[in-house]
N, C-alpha and C positions, 0 to 999 in steps of 0.2 A: 645447421648454418651458422657461421660465426656473423658477429656484429657487423663488421666490416662490408662483408657480401651482402647481407641486409641491407646497409646504408646504399651499396652500390646499386643494387636492384630500383631503389627509389630514388637513383639520380638520373643525369644525363652525363657522367664523367666518363672518360675511359677508364677500363682497367688496368691495374699495375701488373707486372709480370707476373707475382706470387698470386693475384687475384686471378688473373686469365689461367695461370695452371690449376687453381682451386675450382674455377667455372668447368673448366674442360673435365675434370674428374666428376664434377657433379653430373654433368651429361653425361658421362658414361656409365654412372651408377643409375640414373633414371632411364637409360636406354635398356640395360638390364633388367631391371625392373617392369619395365613395359613390355620386352619378350616375354618375359614369365606369366605376365599377367593376359596378356593375348592368347598364349599356350593354353592357359587356365579357362578361357572364353570360349577356344575353339572346342576344347574337348566338353564344356558346358554346353556349347550349341550342337553337339553330335550326339551327347545323353538327350538333349531336349528334343532332338528330332527322332531320336529311337523310340524314346517315350511316347511321342505324339504318334510315330507309325504304329506302335503298338495299342496305344487307345484305339485309332482308328480301325484296326484289325480285329480287336475286342467287341468294339462297338457295331463292326460289321457282323461278327458271328453271334453276338447277343441277339442281334436283330432277326436273323435267322433261326434263332432258337426259339425267339417268342412269336415267329410266325408259324413255327410248327404248331403251339399252343393255341394260336388264332381260332376263333369260332367259326371264321369263313373255311375251315378244312372241314367243319362237322355239319355244313350245311347239307342237307339231301337233294338230290337232284331236283324235286319238285320246287324247291326255295328257290334253287338257281333259276331254274325255268322263268319264276315269277321276276326274279332281278334281271335277268337277261330281257325281259318284255320291255323294259325302260330302255333298252340299246338298241332296239328295233331301228334301222335308219327309215329314214322318211324322206320322200321327193320335195323339190320347192314348189313353191306356190306356182300355179297356174298363170299368175299375172307376169313373171319373169323366169321362164322354163330353162335358161342359160345359167342364172344364178351361181351356184354352189355347187360344189362337188358333193355328190351322196358319199357318205362315207360306209366302209364294209367292216362294220364290227364283227360279224362272225369269224372272219379270217384271225382277229386280234382274239379274240375270247377263244378260240379253238388252240390256239398256241400256248396257252398259259398253263395248262397241265393236261396231262391223260383224262381226268374227270371230266373237266372244263370243255375238252374236246368233245367227248362223247356226248355230255350234256348238249352241246351247242349241235353238234351233226345230228342229233335226235328232236332238235327242237323246229319245227317247220315254219314259226312264223319268221324267223331270222332271215330265212332265204327267201321269204317270198315278196323282198322289194331288191331289183336290181337298177343298176346304172351301168348301161350297155353304151360304151364311147368307145369307138375306132376310129383314130385319126390317121389324114391321110399319109401315106408315105413318102410323099413328095413335098411335104412339109418340111419347115426349119425344124433341126432338131430340139429348138425351144417349145414347139407345139406339144410334142409328146413329153409329157411328165414322168421323170423318174419314179415318182411315188406311187403313179399309176401301174407301171411294169414291176414295181416291188410289191403291190398289194396283189397283183394278178399272180405273182410268182409264189407267194404266200400261200393263196389260194389253191393255186394248182398242185403244190407240194402235198397239200394235205387233201385234196380231192382227187386228184388224177396224177398220178406219179410220172404217168409216161409222157405229160406234155411239158414236164419242167425243164426238160434240156431244151426244147424247141423255142420255149419262152425267153430262156435264159440268152439264147443264140439271137434272138429279135430284138430283146433289150439293149444288149452291146451291139450288134450291128446298125444298130439306128442311130447311134451317136452321130457318125459321120454319112454324107450323101455320095451314094452308091450309083451304079449304072442303071440303066434301066431294068435289065434282067434281074440285077440285085434288089432292085425295088418290087419287082413281081414276086419274088421268092419269100419277102418281108411280108407283102401284102397277104399272100398265102399262108404263112405261117399265124399270121396275125388273125386270120378269120377262123384257121384251125383250132387256136386257142380260145377264141371267144366263143366260138360255137360250143367247145366242150365245157367252157367256165358256165356258159348260160344254162345249158342241159343239166349238167352236174346240180347246179343251184335250185332248178324248178323240179327235179326229181326231189331234191332234200326238202322243197316246200311243201309236199304232200299233195292235201286238197286245199291248201290255205288261196285265198285270191291274190292274185298277181299285181303287183305296183311295179311299174318299170319307167324309166326314161331311155328312148333308143335314139342315139345321137352316134352316126355312123359316117364314112366316107361312102362315097358313091359304090366302090368295089366291093363294100363288104353288106349293103343293104339287103340283097335278095336271099344270100343265104342264111343271113340271120333272122332275117323275118320270117324265113320258112319255120325255122325253130320256133318262133314265139306263135306263128298262126297255130300250130299243132295244138297249143293250150290256149286258144283264144276263148275257150268257155270257160276259162278262169281268169279272164282279163277284169279286173276291177278300176285301176287307175292305169293310165296312160300318158305320156310325153314323148310327142315325137318333134324331133328338131330337125329340119330342114330334109325330111323321111316322109312326108306326107303324100307325095305324088305316088309311090310304090303301094302305100296303103290304099289310096282310092282305089288302082286297079285291082289289089286284092278284094275289097269290098264290092267291087262291081261283080268280079266273078264269083264270090261266096258272100252272101249278104249276111249269112249268119255270124261272121266274125266278131261282129259288134254287140251281138243280141244279147249278153251279159255286162256289157261295160257301165261303170256309173260315171266314170269322169275321164275327161280327154283333153288335152290340151296341145298345141303346136305352136313352133316357131320357124317362120320362113322369112326369107329375104324378098320382101316386096314383092311376093306374090300370093296369088289367091289360093284358097284350099278348096278342092272339090270333092272331098270326102263326103259319101252321101250318110249322114247322121240321122236320117228318118227311119233309119232301120236300124237303130240303136233304141229299142224299145225301153229300156231301163236307165237311159242317158238323165244324169241329174245336173253335171258340171260340166262346162265348156269355156276353154281360155284359148284365146289368140295373142300371138305376139310378133310384130313385125308384118303381116298379113294385109294386102293391099286391101282386101274387103272382107267384110263376112262371109261365112259360108251360107249360102242359101237354103242349103238344105240341111236347117238345123230346126229340131222340135223346140222352138222357143216358149211354147206353153206349158212344158214339162221342167223345164228347166228351174233348178233351185239357187244355181250358182252361177255366174258369169263373169269373165276376166276378159279386159278388153285393151290391147296396147297396140296400135296401128304403127305404121313407120313414121318417122319423123317427118312433120310439115303436113300427114296424111289427117283429114278432117274425120269427124264422126260420120260414119257412112249411113247409106238409106236402109240398110239390112239390119244395122243394129239400133235403128231410130225408130222402128217400130215397137213404140212403148207399149202398146196395148197388148202385145204378145209376151212381154215379160211380166206380167201380173202376179206369178208365182214365184218370183225370186225372192231370195232370202239374204243372198250376198252379192253384192255388186262390187267390182274394180275396175277403176278406168284410169288408164294412163296415157293422156293424150297431150298434144301439143297446140294446136291451132282447131277451129272450128268454123267452116263458111257456112252452114246453116242455121237460120234462124230458128230456135225451139219454139213450139206450140205455146198459146198464150194460156190456152186452157191448163190449169192444173191437172197432174195424171196422177192418180192413186196407185200405190204399190203398198198393197195393204199387209204384203208378208216381210218386207223388206226389214230385215234387222242390223246387217252390217255394209255401211257406205264407205269406200277408199277412192279418192280423187287425187291423182298426181297431175297437175295440170302446169305446161312448161311455158304458156304465153297466153296471153289476153284473158285477163281475169272476168270480163264482164260476161264472156260464156260461159265461166263457172258458176258464176253467180246467177245467171238465168237458168242454168240446168238445176241448182238447188232450188231457185224458187218455183220452178214447175214441177218439182215433186212432192206429191202429198205422202207423207211417211208417217202414219200414224203410230207405229209401234218401233221406230228406230231406236236402237241401243247403242250404237257403236257406229263413231264417224271419225276419220281421218283425211286431213285436209293437207296438201303440200302444193306450195305456189312459189316458182322461183321469179317470176317478174312482179312487179309492184302491185300492191294491193290499193282497196279503197281505204279510206279514211273511218270507216265504220266495220266492225268486224262481224255485226249480225247479217251483212249482206252475204257472208261465207258461209254460214251457218244454217243446217236445217231447222225446221221449226217442229221439233219433236219433243214433247214433254218427259218422255221414258228414256232419254239419252244419259248412258253411264258410261260410255269410255268416250273420249275425245282427245284425238292427238292434232295439234296444229303447227304445221312449220311453215312460217312465212319469213324468209330470209331478208326478202327485200321491203319488209312493210314500214317505209319511211314516212308513210302518210298516217299511219294508223295512230291512232290517240290512245292514250293509255287508260284513261277513264272510260273509254268506249269499250275496252278490254273487258273491266269490270263489270259494265253494264251488260255486256253480251254474255258473259260466263253465268250472272245470275239468273239466267232463262233456265239454268239446268241445273237446279238442287239436288236432283239424285247420282250425280257424278260419283262413281268409284274408282277412276281411273283419268288422270290428266295429265297430258304431256305437251309443254309449250316451247316452241322455239322460236321468241319473237325478240328480235335485237334491241335491247336498250328500251324494253316497255314494260317490264315488272317492277313497277315501284313498291315501295315499301308499304304502300298502305294496302295491297292485294295479299303481301303476306301477312301484315297485320290481320286483315279479314280473316285469315285461315288460322290464326291462333285461337285455341278454345279459353276463353275466358270465364270467370263466373258470372251468372245469370247475365251472359250475353249471347246473342245469335251468331252462330260461325258458318261462315262460307262453306258450303260442300259438307256436310257433317256425315256423309257416309264414305267421303274419300279414303281409299286404301292404299292407293300409289301414285305419288307425285313425283313427274320428272319434268327437269326444267334445264336448260342451256344456260351454261356460263356468260353468255354474251346477252341472254335476256334481261338479266339483273341490272338495275341502276343502281350502281355502286355510291355513286354520290349524286344524292338529289338535292337538288335546291328547295325543293318544298319541304324537306325533312331531313335537317341540316343535324338536329339534335340527336338522331337515333341512327347507326350505322347499318347498313345492309347485313353484317355478320350478326350483331347480335339481335336481328329480328328474325332470321333465318334460324338461328342457335334457340330463341324462345318459341317459337312456332312447333319447332320440332320436339321440344321438349314437352310442351302442351299436346300437340297431337299424339304422339307415340307413347306416353306417359298416359293419354287419358286424364279425363278430370269428371270427378264424381258429381259436379253440379251440372253436367251438360251431357246431353244424349247423343255427341258427337260418337261416332266408332273412333277405333284407335287406328293410328295411320300404322301401315305395314313394311312397306319400302317408298325410300326418298331416293333420288338419283340428281346429281348435278352434274350434268355432261358437259366436258369441254370439247366444244366445236372448232375452236380457234386453234388452239395447241399453242405452243411455245417453239418458235421457229426461229432460226437467226434471219431471216429473210422477211419477218413479220412487221407490218406496218406500225408506225407509233402508237396509235388507237388500239391496235391488237396488244401490243406489248403492254401496255397500261393497263388494258382490261384482265388480262393474265395475271399481272402484277396483283390486281384489287382482289382477282377471285381467290388468289393464294391465301387470303387471310380468311375467308369463308373456308377454303377446303382445310386449313390448319384446324379451325375450330370443330369442322364435322370429323376430321381424324381422332379427335380428343373426344369427343362426344362418344364417337361407335366405340373407342376402346373403353370407356367408363361404364356405357351402358348396355354395349351390346347388339344395339338396334341394327336393322338392315339399311345400311346408308352407304352409299357407292358415289364415287365421284372421280374426276377426271379420265383417265385412261381404264379406270376399272369398268366403266359402263358407257355404252352407247345409246342414240338417240332411237327410238323405235321406230323402224319402217312405217312408211304410208300402207303398206300392201299386207302385213303380217296380223291383220286383225282376224282371227276366226269364232267358230262358235265354241271353242274353247275357252275365249277369253270370257264369255259372258257369264 
């Protein structure tokens, strides 16, 4: 570029005729160069895409070859069966029979390869748990879940190829609403398929005890109940959802149906249950959900577990409140809304109760009275949920048991609860091994500081192994502790408890959970957004600590606050 053009580019003067010609020639030269460069870039991008495609192909191929050399292919059938033991499905807890869908892992395991299929088909325990669900054909299509049809189709293809075609026809035809005749045909196909699946699964379960949930539309109850009653001698755990009346008729006709049953639960829509359980000589656990009254024909004296969830706005009824007949209980779960009955003044001894779970939706005074009247000398686990306002003293809501090891509290409306009362109440349980707290804006830095293991200092809960707290429970800006942030207190506590301290006898912490119960929503209130923002600093510190140390720390969407009714004997 000559000197005149250089000066022209740095000025605002108009070019002369000669300069304009030179500029035009320069533009043509640059355009030619740009076209060459773009052509080279296009070829380079094509080569790069080809290389990336080859890398992906060789990576996938290498993964397959590595899988061939994997040790899982060398596992003998005996070891595979032990692995499959951890995949045996389980039924929902009797306190909420309708909660979650029971998965069917035998189908998925059998589709992996021929060896796994042979092991799965020859492993009776995998087939002894059944979730028998038949929706009504006149429901909307959204009621019938496609994953159910897909799971059934896979199972039938593996168990009985003859039914695959009919099931496929049923699942496809159900997408649209048909005429009455079409619905009758679909119902018949549904019954045929379900009966075949249940019969095949029970045959493959060998002599294993049967666990099942029976949830069927009225048109399918009788034929399916006929199949189940043929194997009533193997019933171990049964859940009946809106199907207790046909069962009661069967029991009246054949009292031996329930002879070997250990656990039973039902869910009814505000209807009483009339099944005569006095004929179940081996019955140990009973659960009821939505029933308007407790079953009077219940062997209360022999029960070790009871779950009670009456309909909304129903009180604890007379049948259940015969406390003296429940003296052998080990597990008690109550989900009630109101109680119009005055509890006895004299304390009632429940000498064997080890797990007590209460979810109270209204009127905390009755829950307080319920806890007060129970004398629980060996209680080890207590879960408490209250959606209404609670008193200012936490001690009124907790049982008096010196052996308590697991404590779960969720009091979202604890507005009058004082923070210092929380620490005072919790100190009553020095043997805690698990603690879960959801007390909005009540956990101050002083409690976190007391959990920190210091040299030659007493630590709160020296045996604590699992600590779960909601993000809304922490007081991030404490006017009583302005010099220390919640982030630094939590990090110091985890470093001390996870790492252990040679100068302290406190056990090492194994799990820490910071549960996000508020979430980051666009329609969140201002204080919720501030809470979420403040909690992000703590989560960032936890993320860094987990990456550096490898400790079992989860936060945010990675974890959930434990349910009030999930405490079992396996947790003790």
